[in-house]
N, C-alpha and C positions, 0 to 999 in steps of 0.2 A: 556711617555704617559700623566702623570699628568701635566708635564710642558706645553705640547701642549694645554691641556684643559684650563689651567690657562691663557695662552697667548690668546687663542681664546676668552675667556670671557672678557679679558681686551680690546681687539681690538673691539669686537662687543658691548661693553658697558653693559654687563650683570653683572657687578660687584655689590656686595651688600655692602651698606654702605652709609654714608652721605657725601656730599661735604661741604667744608668750608662755602660756601654761604648759604646752607640750615641750617647749625648750627647757623650762624649769624642771619638769619631770625627768627629762633625759639627763640634765646636769646633776640632779639629785641622785639618780641611779648610778651615774659614773662615780660620784663621790662615795657612795656606799660600797661599790665594788673596790675602789681604791683603798678604802678603809679596811677591807677584808684581805686584800692581796699584799699590801706593804708590810704588815707585821710578819707574814709568812716568809716573804723574801728576806727580811732582816734575820729571822731565826735560821733560815737556810744558810745564809752567809756565815753566821757564827758557827753552825755545825760543820761547814766546809773548812773553816779555819781550824777547828778542833781536830778534824780528821787529818789535815795537813801536818799539824804538830805531832800527832800520833805516828804518822808515816815517817816523819823526819827522825823521831826518837828511835823507831825500829831500824831505819837505815843506818843511823849513827851507831847504834848498839852492835849491829852486825859488823860494821867497819872496825869498831873497837876490839871486838872479839878476834877478827882476822889479824889486826895489828898485834894483839897480845900473843896469838899463836905464832906469828912470824918472829917477833922480837923478844918474847919472854917477859914483857912488861907492858903496862898500860901507857897510853900516850900522855897522860897528865903528869907523869913522873918528870918534873922539871920543865915541862912544856906548857907555857901559858896559853898559846893559841892551838889547842889540841885539834880543833876542826880544821884549821889551816894545815896542820901537820898531816892529818889523814888525807887531805886533798893533795898536798905536795908529794906524798908517797903513793898516790893512786889507789887509796883505799875507798875513796868516794869520788864520784865523777861530777858532783855538783860543786860549783865554786862557792866557798863560804859566804861571799858577799851576796849571793843570790838566795841564801837560806834566811828567811825572814826571822828577825829577832834572834840571830845566832848567838848573841851574848846570853840569852836566857836558857840555853842548853847547858846543863851542868854534868860533868863527869866526876864521879866519886873516885876515891882511891882504890876501891875494889872493882872499878871498871863498869859501873852501872850508870847509864845515861838517863837523865831526867830533865824535865822542863819546868822552870819556875817563871810564871808571868810577872 
């Protein structure tokens, strides 16, 4: 009895499952969607990194200005680790080791902070 039902379903096309063609179509569709999404995610990551750098420059510039106002000189006068100096004197709350690429932030003699990759 069960064998007849099985054969009847196979002959009439009532079987449940996916054909190889359907599976290939789904895999191709997933590949196309991945091809569209991955570049956008990568560019979003680059944009986020750039925004972080800009925010760090603004934070450090404000700290340098406060330092200059309090001490009458910029922190790079004789100080090689000027970001560490700002941190040690509580002008910034972020530990310099947590500022990504902290060696790339440059302080000029006139107190302007910039970033060089």
